[in-house]
N, C-alpha and C positions, 0 to 999 in steps of 0.2 A: 537652104544654104548649107552646103557641106563643108567640113573642114574648119578653117579658122573663123572665129567669131571675135570681133574687136571688143575691147573694154568699153568703148564709147557706145557700141550697139547694146551691150548688156546694161549699161547705165541708162540708156534711153528706155529699154524695156522695163527695168526696175522703176524708173520714175513714173512711167505711165501706169504700171500695175499698182504701185503703191500710192499713186496720186500725190507725188511730191515733185519739187523742182530738181532737175538733174544735178544742179550744183550743190545740193544738200547731201548727195550721195558720195561715197568714196570714189576717188579717181585712180588710186594706185592699186596694183594687184595684191599687195600684201595687207591692205587695210581691211580690218574686220567688218563684217556685215552683221552677223547674228550678235545680238547684245549691244550693238552700236547704232543700228538704224531702228528707231522705235517702231516704225510702221511694219517692220519685218517680223510680224508675229505669225502664228499658225495660218491665219487667213491670208496674210500677206505672202507667205511662201506659196500657197495655192494660187494666188493671183499671179505671182511671178512665173511659176511653172506654166500656167495657162498662157501667159503672154509669150514666153519662150516658144512654146509649141506653135502658137498662132503666127508669130513673126518670123520664125525660122523654118516652119514647115516640118517639124520633127515631132515624134511621139516619145514621151518620157515614160518608160515603164515604172509602175509603182515601186517595184522592188529595187530600182536603181537610185531611189531618193534616200538621202541620209543627211544629217546635220552637217557633216563635213563639207558637202557640196556648197553650203551657204556660209562657211566659216569666213572666207574672204572673197573679194571680187575675183582674184586670180583663181581660187578654187572653183568658183562658179563658172568661170571661163573654161577651165579644163574639163569640168563636168559636162558642159554643153558640147564642147568639141569632141569628147568621146562618143557622144550620142549622135553627132552630125554625120 
């Protein structure tokens, strides 16, 4: 999937990767992820990145990953769209 990725798609990927209900996750682009979603620890980040790669058919280079990408749902969306 190239180009735009919806927030809903990202929430679904996050929910599956973190094994939580999607309604427990932020819905607005400016809502914080890191520090607010307890399941989003270091292993959770790895699970989310793997889920993004599998669901969207992209490869995320190790050197492209930083904490800023997971600061908010909107930042995660922009991060994924840059790689798509």
